C-alpha positions in Angstrom: 15.1 21.3 -3.4 15.7 21.6 -7.1 15.1 24.8 -9.0 12.5 22.8 -11.4 11.0 21.5 -8.1 10.4 25.0 -6.9 9.2 26.1 -10.5 6.7 23.8 -10.7 5.2 23.9 -6.6 3.4 26.9 -5.0 4.2 27.8 -1.2 0.8 29.3 -1.2 -0.8 25.8 -2.2 1.4 23.9 0.0 0.7 26.0 3.0 -3.0 25.5 2.4 -3.0 21.8 1.7 -0.8 21.2 4.9 -2.9 23.0 7.1 -5.9 21.3 6.0 -4.5 17.9 6.1 -3.3 18.7 9.6 -6.7 20.0 10.6 -8.4 17.0 9.2 -5.8 14.6 10.9 -6.2 16.2 14.2 -10.1 16.3 13.9 -10.2 12.3 13.4 -7.4 10.9 15.6 -9.6 11.4 18.9 -12.7 9.3 17.6 -10.3 6.5 15.8 -8.3 6.2 19.2 -11.8 5.9 21.0 -13.1 3.2 18.1 -9.4 1.5 18.7 -9.9 1.4 22.6 -13.8 0.3 22.8 -13.5 -2.2 19.8 -15.7 -0.9 17.5 -16.3 -1.9 14.0 -15.5 1.8 13.2 -11.9 1.5 13.9 -11.7 -0.5 10.5 -13.8 1.2 8.4 -12.7 5.1 9.3 -9.1 4.7 8.2 -10.3 4.3 4.3 -12.6 7.3 4.6 -9.7 9.2 6.5 -7.2 8.5 3.5 -9.9 9.3 1.0 -10.4 12.8 1.8 -6.4 12.9 2.4 -6.0 12.2 -1.4 -8.1 15.3 -2.1 -6.5 17.3 0.2 -3.0 16.2 -1.2 -4.1 16.6 -4.7 -3.5 12.9 -5.5 -5.9 11.6 -8.4 -6.3 7.9 -7.8 -7.2 6.0 -11.0 -8.2 2.4 -10.0 -7.8 -0.8 -12.5 -9.2 -4.4 -11.9 -11.2 -5.3 -8.9 -10.2 -5.8 -5.3 -11.1 -8.9 -3.5 -14.2 -8.8 -1.4 -15.6 -10.9 1.4 -13.2 -12.5 4.1 -9.7 -11.5 5.0 -7.1 -10.6 2.5 -3.5 -10.5 2.2 -2.9 -7.5 -0.2 0.7 -7.7 -1.9 1.9 -4.4 -2.9 5.3 -2.5 -4.4 6.2 0.4 -2.3 7.8 3.3 -3.4 6.7 6.4 -0.8 4.8 7.1 2.4 2.2 8.6 -0.1 1.4 4.8 -1.2 -0.2 4.5 2.6 -2.8 7.2 1.8 -3.4 6.0 -1.7 -3.7 2.1 -1.0 -5.4 3.2 2.2 -8.2 4.9 0.1 -9.1 2.0 -1.6 -8.3 -1.1 0.9 -10.1 -1.5 4.3 -7.5 -2.7 6.5 -4.1 -2.5 8.1 -0.4 -2.1 7.0 2.2 -4.5 7.7 5.3 -2.2 8.6 8.9 -2.4 9.8 9.0 -1.4 13.6 10.8 1.5 13.4 7.4 3.4 11.5 5.6 2.7 15.3 8.4 5.2 17.2 8.3 7.7 14.0 6.6 11.3 15.5 3.3 11.9 14.5 2.9 9.1 11.7 4.0 6.5 14.0 0.7 7.4 15.9 -1.3 7.6 12.7 0.5 3.9 12.0 -0.3 2.5 15.5 -4.0 4.2 15.3 -4.9 2.3 12.1 -3.6 -1.3 14.0 -0.6 -1.8 11.9 1.4 -4.8 12.3 4.8 -4.3 13.3 7.3 -6.5 12.3 11.3 -6.7 12.7 12.5 -7.3 9.2 16.0 -8.1 9.9 15.6 -10.5 13.1 15.2 -14.2 11.4 14.9 -15.5 14.9 11.6 -13.9 15.3 9.9 -14.8 11.7 7.7 -17.6 13.5 6.0 -14.9 16.2 5.8 -12.6 13.4 3.9 -14.9 11.1 1.7 -15.6 14.3 0.7 -12.0 14.8 -0.1 -11.5 11.4 -2.1 -14.5 11.0 -3.8 -13.9 14.4 -5.0 -10.8 12.7 -6.1 -12.5 9.6 -7.9 -15.1 11.8 -10.0 -12.3 13.6 -11.2 -11.3 9.8 -8.9 -8.3 9.0 -7.6 -7.9 5.7 -3.6 -6.8 5.8 -1.3 -4.9 3.3 2.4 -6.4 2.8 5.1 -4.5 1.1 7.4 -7.7 0.6 10.2 -5.5 -1.2 11.3 -4.6 2.5 12.1 -0.8 1.5 11.1 1.8 -0.7 12.2 2.1 -4.2 12.5 4.7 -6.8 9.0 4.1 -8.3 10.8 3.3 -11.7 11.3 -0.5 -10.8 9.8 -3.3 -8.7 13.0 -4.7 -6.1 13.3 -8.5 -5.5 10.6 -9.8 -2.9 11.5 -11.1 0.6 9.6 -14.2 0.8 9.4 -15.0 4.8 6.2 -13.6 5.7 4.7 -15.2 2.8 4.4 -18.3 5.1 1.4 -16.7 6.1 -0.5 -17.4 2.7 -0.3 -21.1 4.1 -3.0 -20.2 6.9 -6.6 -21.3 6.3 -9.2 -19.4 7.1 -12.4 -21.4 8.2 -11.2 -24.1 6.1 -10.4 -22.1 3.1 -6.7 -20.8 1.9 -6.2 -17.3 2.4 -6.8 -15.2 -0.3 -3.7 -13.2 -1.7 -3.9 -10.3 -4.2 -1.1 -8.4 -6.1 -1.4 -4.9 -6.1 0.7 -2.2 -8.4 0.8 1.1 -7.4 2.7 3.8 -9.7 3.0 7.5 -9.9 2.3 8.3 -13.5 1.7 12.0 -14.2 1.9 15.3 -12.7 -0.7 17.9 -13.9 -1.5 15.6 -16.7 2.0 15.5 -18.1 3.6 12.1 -17.9 6.2 12.0 -14.7 8.8 10.2 -16.6 12.3 9.1 -14.6 13.3 13.0 -13.7 10.2 13.8 -11.9 9.0 10.6 -10.3 11.1 11.4 -7.1 8.6 13.9 -6.6 6.2 10.7 -5.5 8.7 8.3 -4.4 10.7 8.7 -1.2 13.6 6.4 -1.2 17.5 6.0 -0.3 18.4 9.0 2.2 15.9 11.3 1.4 15.0 13.5 4.5 11.0 13.3 5.0 10.1 16.5 5.8 11.5 18.5 3.0 10.0 15.6 0.5 6.5 15.9 2.3 6.5 19.7 2.0 7.3 19.4 -1.7 4.5 17.1 -2.2 2.4 19.5 -1.0 3.5 22.3 -2.8 3.3 20.5 -6.1 0.1 20.5 -8.4 -2.0 17.3 -8.8 -0.4 13.7 -9.2 -2.1 10.5 -10.8 -1.5 7.7 -9.1 -2.5 4.4 -10.6 -3.4 1.4 -8.7 -3.7 -2.0 -10.3 -5.6 -4.9 -8.5 -4.4 -8.4 -10.5 -6.4 -11.3 -10.0 -6.3 -12.9 -6.4 -4.8 -16.2 -5.8 -4.5 -18.6 -3.1 -1.1 -21.0 -2.1 -3.2 -23.7 -3.3 -2.4 -22.9 -6.5 1.4 -22.9 -6.2 3.9 -25.6 -5.4 5.6 -23.3 -2.7 5.5 -20.0 -0.7 8.6 -19.1 -3.0 6.8 -19.8 -6.0 3.4 -17.7 -4.9 5.9 -14.8 -3.7 7.6 -15.0 -7.4 4.2 -15.0 -8.9 3.3 -12.0 -7.1 6.4 -10.2 -7.9 6.2 -10.7 -11.8 2.8 -9.6 -12.1 3.2 -6.5 -9.9 6.3 -5.3 -11.5 4.8 -5.9 -15.1 1.7 -3.7 -13.7 3.8 -1.3 -12.4 6.0 -0.9 -15.9 2.6 -0.9 -17.9 1.5 2.1 -15.8 4.6 4.0 -15.9 5.1 3.5 -19.8 1.4 4.5 -20.5 0.8 0.8 -22.2 -2.5 -1.0 -21.7 -3.2 -3.6 -19.5 -2.9 -7.1 -20.1 -3.1 -10.2 -17.8 0.0 -12.4 -17.4 -0.2 -15.7 -17.3 0.1 -17.6 -14.1 3.0 -20.3 -14.1 3.9 -22.6 -11.8 0.0 -22.8 -10.7 -2.7 -24.9 -10.9 -6.1 -23.7 -12.3 -7.4 -21.4 -9.6 -10.9 -21.3 -8.2 -12.6 -18.2 -8.8 -12.2 -15.8 -5.8 -14.9 -12.9 -5.2 -14.0 -9.6 -6.1 -15.8 -5.8 -4.9 -17.7 -6.1 -8.0 -19.0 -9.6 -8.0 -19.6 -9.6 -4.4 
């Protein structure tokens, strides 16, 4: 940890936050495990409540722009820079995540991922793409919304990496005769104690490369309040695009624009949809 991070952080605050986080998590694990085992509807709604409390315990101030698509299963597509994205997006989206298979074997966090009914995929196994698409599709058919991180890894939070398009094949699925709703989502850490984070401080949120998890997590608990901005962009469907690659390119362009606006402090302005036919209106949380 750098001298700057030590100066900004407080070990007492970190210890308190970590203790409360562990107590809250250990309290809810048995309830969620029972809900998953019994197939109760609670297993879908409890994680969002859990994550909302976690954002407060961890000092994360979540600012939301745009409207989340409502009704029916939705494939949310987001950029990814940190394990903290799970907490932030999980507090706003009632659904499960699509994650690389290694996450399932992580101590403690692997258990939390399984309890949230995460769909695990082999990112490098091209031969299993069809099976993974079917696994994701079956969850969508069952009415579950899913969150996909198509970059395939986490970034430094200052940019959006190119999207991998293989799993966008699931967007061709039709639910009750209707095309699957796909909603791009941007997420960016923007402020630390109300001060713009900039390139120098954004790694206090972003976890990428060869960073060790435990020291980074401890540093995040020690620091002051962090503002994280989430922008829900207009939802689309595959019917408005010539191919899944065109859909992926659109999502990447819109999300990258949202990240750039957030970290620069510029007001949001919708990007035009290219290579797309006019989209039918998709219900949002506000209009539903």
